[in-house]
VEXFIVEX-494349 format. One record per residue (C-alpha): residue in one letter; x, y, z; residue number from 1. Coordinates in steps of 0.2 Angstrom, whole numbers. Layout:
residues N
+------+-------+-------+-------+-----+
: rest :    c1 :    c2 :    c3 :  nr :
+------+-------+-------+-------+-----+
:    A :     X :     Y :     Z : NUM :
...
+------+-------+-------+-------+-----+
This chain:
residues 263
+------+-------+-------+-------+-----+
: rest :    c1 :    c2 :    c3 :  nr :
+------+-------+-------+-------+-----+
:    M :  -348 :   131 :   259 :   1 :
:    V :  -351 :   124 :   240 :   2 :
:    T :  -368 :   125 :   243 :   3 :
:    Y :  -368 :   143 :   252 :   4 :
:    A :  -358 :   150 :   236 :   5 :
:    H :  -370 :   141 :   224 :   6 :
:    N :  -384 :   149 :   234 :   7 :
:    Q :  -374 :   167 :   233 :   8 :
:    T :  -371 :   165 :   215 :   9 :
:    L :  -389 :   161 :   209 :  10 :
:    S :  -398 :   175 :   221 :  11 :
:    G :  -385 :   187 :   213 :  12 :
:    A :  -378 :   192 :   229 :  13 :
:    G :  -359 :   196 :   234 :  14 :
:    F :  -355 :   205 :   215 :  15 :
:    Q :  -360 :   222 :   218 :  16 :
:    L :  -344 :   234 :   218 :  17 :
:    V :  -340 :   239 :   238 :  18 :
:    Y :  -330 :   254 :   242 :  19 :
:    P :  -314 :   249 :   249 :  20 :
:    E :  -309 :   255 :   267 :  21 :
:    T :  -302 :   272 :   268 :  22 :
:    G :  -283 :   266 :   271 :  23 :
:    Y :  -284 :   258 :   254 :  24 :
:    L :  -288 :   276 :   245 :  25 :
:    N :  -272 :   285 :   256 :  26 :
:    R :  -261 :   271 :   252 :  27 :
:    Q :  -264 :   272 :   234 :  28 :
:    S :  -266 :   289 :   235 :  29 :
:    L :  -247 :   290 :   237 :  30 :
:    L :  -244 :   278 :   221 :  31 :
:    G :  -254 :   294 :   212 :  32 :
:    F :  -272 :   289 :   212 :  33 :
:    P :  -282 :   297 :   223 :  34 :
:    K :  -300 :   289 :   224 :  35 :
:    L :  -293 :   274 :   217 :  36 :
:    I :  -305 :   260 :   221 :  37 :
:    G :  -298 :   243 :   212 :  38 :
:    A :  -292 :   238 :   195 :  39 :
:    I :  -301 :   229 :   182 :  40 :
:    D :  -297 :   218 :   169 :  41 :
:    C :  -303 :   203 :   158 :  42 :
:    T :  -299 :   185 :   158 :  43 :
:    H :  -304 :   170 :   146 :  44 :
:    I :  -311 :   155 :   154 :  45 :
:    P :  -311 :   138 :   141 :  46 :
:    I :  -325 :   129 :   137 :  47 :
:    T :  -328 :   114 :   128 :  48 :
:    G :  -345 :   111 :   130 :  49 :
:    P :  -360 :   111 :   116 :  50 :
:    L :  -361 :   129 :   110 :  51 :
:    G :  -375 :   130 :    97 :  52 :
:    E :  -378 :   140 :    82 :  53 :
:    H :  -367 :   154 :    91 :  54 :
:    E :  -351 :   144 :    91 :  55 :
:    A :  -341 :   156 :    81 :  56 :
:    D :  -345 :   169 :    95 :  57 :
:    F :  -335 :   159 :   106 :  58 :
:    V :  -320 :   158 :    96 :  59 :
:    N :  -305 :   170 :   105 :  60 :
:    R :  -291 :   179 :    97 :  61 :
:    R :  -280 :   162 :   101 :  62 :
:    S :  -293 :   152 :    90 :  63 :
:    T :  -298 :   144 :   106 :  64 :
:    H :  -318 :   142 :   112 :  65 :
:    S :  -318 :   153 :   129 :  66 :
:    I :  -330 :   166 :   139 :  67 :
:    N :  -322 :   182 :   142 :  68 :
:    V :  -324 :   187 :   162 :  69 :
:    Q :  -322 :   205 :   167 :  70 :
:    M :  -319 :   208 :   185 :  71 :
:    T :  -313 :   220 :   199 :  72 :
:    C :  -304 :   218 :   213 :  73 :
:    D :  -296 :   230 :   228 :  74 :
:    H :  -281 :   229 :   237 :  75 :
:    Q :  -283 :   214 :   247 :  76 :
:    L :  -288 :   203 :   229 :  77 :
:    M :  -306 :   204 :   236 :  78 :
:    V :  -317 :   203 :   221 :  79 :
:    T :  -330 :   217 :   220 :  80 :
:    S :  -339 :   214 :   204 :  81 :
:    V :  -339 :   200 :   191 :  82 :
:    N :  -348 :   199 :   173 :  83 :
:    A :  -347 :   181 :   166 :  84 :
:    K :  -361 :   181 :   153 :  85 :
:    W :  -350 :   186 :   136 :  86 :
:    P :  -342 :   174 :   123 :  87 :
:    G :  -323 :   174 :   119 :  88 :
:    S :  -325 :   185 :   105 :  89 :
:    V :  -331 :   199 :   114 :  90 :
:    H :  -317 :   214 :   118 :  91 :
:    D :  -314 :   219 :   134 :  92 :
:    S :  -320 :   240 :   130 :  93 :
:    R :  -336 :   232 :   125 :  94 :
:    I :  -340 :   223 :   139 :  95 :
:    F :  -335 :   235 :   151 :  96 :
:    R :  -344 :   250 :   141 :  97 :
:    E :  -362 :   238 :   141 :  98 :
:    S :  -360 :   233 :   160 :  99 :
:    S :  -370 :   239 :   174 : 100 :
:    L :  -356 :   243 :   183 : 101 :
:    C :  -351 :   256 :   171 : 102 :
:    R :  -370 :   263 :   170 : 103 :
:    L :  -367 :   266 :   189 : 104 :
:    F :  -350 :   275 :   187 : 105 :
:    Q :  -358 :   286 :   173 : 106 :
:    Q :  -372 :   291 :   186 : 107 :
:    G :  -360 :   294 :   199 : 108 :
:    R :  -364 :   281 :   211 : 109 :
:    Y :  -344 :   278 :   214 : 110 :
:    D :  -334 :   293 :   218 : 111 :
:    G :  -318 :   286 :   212 : 112 :
:    I :  -308 :   279 :   199 : 113 :
:    L :  -304 :   261 :   191 : 114 :
:    V :  -286 :   257 :   185 : 115 :
:    G :  -285 :   247 :   168 : 116 :
:    D :  -273 :   243 :   154 : 117 :
:    R :  -274 :   249 :   135 : 118 :
:    G :  -288 :   237 :   132 : 119 :
:    Y :  -301 :   250 :   138 : 120 :
:    A :  -303 :   269 :   134 : 121 :
:    C :  -296 :   281 :   146 : 122 :
:    M :  -314 :   288 :   156 : 123 :
:    S :  -316 :   301 :   170 : 124 :
:    F :  -316 :   285 :   183 : 125 :
:    L :  -306 :   273 :   172 : 126 :
:    M :  -287 :   279 :   170 : 127 :
:    T :  -278 :   267 :   158 : 128 :
:    P :  -257 :   270 :   154 : 129 :
:    Y :  -252 :   282 :   140 : 130 :
:    G :  -248 :   273 :   126 : 131 :
:    D :  -232 :   282 :   121 : 132 :
:    P :  -226 :   293 :   137 : 133 :
:    Q :  -217 :   308 :   130 : 134 :
:    S :  -209 :   313 :   149 : 135 :
:    Q :  -202 :   307 :   164 : 136 :
:    S :  -219 :   312 :   173 : 137 :
:    E :  -229 :   301 :   159 : 138 :
:    A :  -218 :   288 :   163 : 139 :
:    R :  -218 :   288 :   181 : 140 :
:    F :  -239 :   289 :   180 : 141 :
:    N :  -238 :   272 :   170 : 142 :
:    R :  -227 :   264 :   183 : 143 :
:    A :  -237 :   268 :   195 : 144 :
:    L :  -251 :   263 :   188 : 145 :
:    S :  -244 :   245 :   183 : 146 :
:    T :  -240 :   243 :   199 : 147 :
:    C :  -258 :   245 :   205 : 148 :
:    R :  -267 :   235 :   191 : 149 :
:    V :  -256 :   221 :   192 : 150 :
:    R :  -269 :   216 :   207 : 151 :
:    I :  -282 :   210 :   196 : 152 :
:    E :  -268 :   199 :   186 : 153 :
:    M :  -263 :   191 :   204 : 154 :
:    N :  -281 :   187 :   206 : 155 :
:    F :  -284 :   178 :   190 : 156 :
:    G :  -269 :   168 :   193 : 157 :
:    V :  -274 :   165 :   211 : 158 :
:    I :  -292 :   159 :   206 : 159 :
:    K :  -286 :   147 :   191 : 160 :
:    A :  -274 :   139 :   203 : 161 :
:    R :  -285 :   137 :   217 : 162 :
:    W :  -298 :   129 :   205 : 163 :
:    N :  -291 :   119 :   191 : 164 :
:    C :  -307 :   115 :   183 : 165 :
:    L :  -306 :   134 :   178 : 166 :
:    R :  -293 :   130 :   165 : 167 :
:    G :  -306 :   119 :   154 : 168 :
:    L :  -325 :   118 :   158 : 169 :
:    R :  -334 :   105 :   150 : 170 :
:    V :  -352 :   113 :   150 : 171 :
:    K :  -362 :   125 :   142 : 172 :
:    P :  -358 :   144 :   142 : 173 :
:    E :  -371 :   148 :   154 : 174 :
:    R :  -366 :   134 :   167 : 175 :
:    A :  -347 :   140 :   165 : 176 :
:    G :  -354 :   156 :   171 : 177 :
:    Q :  -361 :   150 :   186 : 178 :
:    I :  -346 :   137 :   189 : 179 :
:    L :  -335 :   154 :   189 : 180 :
:    M :  -346 :   166 :   200 : 181 :
:    A :  -345 :   151 :   214 : 182 :
:    C :  -327 :   151 :   213 : 183 :
:    V :  -326 :   168 :   214 : 184 :
:    V :  -338 :   168 :   231 : 185 :
:    L :  -326 :   154 :   238 : 186 :
:    R :  -310 :   164 :   234 : 187 :
:    N :  -318 :   181 :   245 : 188 :
:    I :  -323 :   168 :   257 : 189 :
:    A :  -307 :   163 :   259 : 190 :
:    T :  -298 :   178 :   258 : 191 :
:    I :  -310 :   184 :   273 : 192 :
:    R :  -303 :   169 :   282 : 193 :
:    K :  -287 :   173 :   278 : 194 :
:    E :  -284 :   156 :   271 : 195 :
:    R :  -266 :   153 :   263 : 196 :
:    A :  -267 :   157 :   245 : 197 :
:    P :  -260 :   146 :   231 : 198 :
:    H :  -240 :   154 :   224 : 199 :
:    V :  -245 :   160 :   208 : 200 :
:    P :  -230 :   168 :   198 : 201 :
:    L :  -233 :   184 :   189 : 202 :
:    V :  -232 :   180 :   171 : 203 :
:    A :  -230 :   193 :   157 : 204 :
:    D :  -246 :   203 :   152 : 205 :
:    D :  -257 :   197 :   139 : 206 :
:    V :  -256 :   205 :   124 : 207 :
:    V :  -271 :   215 :   121 : 208 :
:    V :  -278 :   225 :   108 : 209 :
:    P :  -278 :   245 :   113 : 210 :
:    I :  -290 :   257 :   112 : 211 :
:    T :  -286 :   272 :   102 : 212 :
:    V :  -299 :   283 :   105 : 213 :
:    D :  -298 :   289 :   123 : 214 :
:    H :  -314 :   301 :   131 : 215 :
:    P :  -307 :   319 :   132 : 216 :
:    T :  -314 :   319 :   151 : 217 :
:    G :  -304 :   303 :   153 : 218 :
:    T :  -287 :   313 :   146 : 219 :
:    A :  -290 :   328 :   156 : 220 :
:    V :  -291 :   319 :   172 : 221 :
:    R :  -277 :   308 :   167 : 222 :
:    W :  -267 :   324 :   162 : 223 :
:    A :  -271 :   331 :   180 : 224 :
:    I :  -267 :   318 :   189 : 225 :
:    T :  -251 :   316 :   181 : 226 :
:    N :  -246 :   335 :   182 : 227 :
:    Q :  -253 :   335 :   202 : 228 :
:    F :  -245 :   318 :   209 : 229 :
:    F :  -230 :   314 :   194 : 230 :
:    G :  -226 :   331 :   189 : 231 :
:    V :  -210 :   340 :   194 : 232 :
:    S :  -196 :   351 :   185 : 233 :
:    R :  -183 :   347 :   174 : 234 :
:    A :  -171 :   353 :   189 : 235 :
:    A :  -181 :   344 :   202 : 236 :
:    E :  -180 :   329 :   191 : 237 :
:    S :  -161 :   330 :   188 : 238 :
:    A :  -160 :   332 :   207 : 239 :
:    W :  -172 :   317 :   211 : 240 :
:    G :  -163 :   306 :   199 : 241 :
:    C :  -171 :   289 :   199 : 242 :
:    V :  -184 :   289 :   211 : 243 :
:    S :  -195 :   274 :   216 : 244 :
:    I :  -213 :   277 :   214 : 245 :
:    G :  -222 :   286 :   231 : 246 :
:    E :  -206 :   290 :   237 : 247 :
:    G :  -208 :   309 :   244 : 248 :
:    L :  -224 :   307 :   237 : 249 :
:    D :  -239 :   319 :   246 : 250 :
:    P :  -255 :   315 :   241 : 251 :
:    K :  -259 :   332 :   247 : 252 :
:    R :  -247 :   343 :   237 : 253 :
:    G :  -238 :   330 :   224 : 254 :
:    W :  -220 :   327 :   227 : 255 :
:    G :  -213 :   330 :   245 : 256 :
:    G :  -194 :   333 :   237 : 257 :
:    P :  -189 :   348 :   227 : 258 :
:    K :  -203 :   360 :   223 : 259 :
:    G :  -207 :   364 :   207 : 260 :
:    G :  -221 :   364 :   191 : 261 :
:    A :  -226 :   349 :   178 : 262 :
:    D :  -217 :   346 :   163 : 263 :
+------+-------+-------+-------+-----+
């Protein structure tokens, strides 16, 4: 099994974005995100191996050495892409901006959206939360996005809990990336075989440096999703009171409760 994972890693197999099953898209549409195909984030893998003349590049914001690894996953915690070649000092947004995954989305290869945190710029295919929600609709959007995005945080926790070596690798950065990707292959195999995952309590989100400049097309798409799936009139808001995310939501026409326009 380990040999298989190692060969898969070296061959590059298993790390292309895969389109999730239709049922996932429908279920997540109930949370207000039509065509949602996954969550994205980065996590740091500590390393203490020889870093050479570029040692400073691997110093992260916590003043420790690491590689910064980008992953995407689906609702079943299946990892659908990995980028493990960047040093710890590089910001999440740059890793995504310069990734082949971003280029594939820009080329229209995937008809769907990812969800991420404020460490990314809001783009037409990458939804991020409102920095300062100004309405109940925007607040509901943020809560729904957080519910979807937590999957990638859970995945990081499960992977690191299953393979404790990832809490500190004493190897060169290139080797650290290979080890990480082998662990991810094994993680996906375990998921397919429905093996029991270690229990990982949710922890508070890591502090991210927010991106203040969002793409105009991204903010337009975010507003459209907010307006269509989370926007109700003030009278409707009063009638609904505190409504749980997804309750009464029809992905074809918005909220299934009292009819009304957007905020």
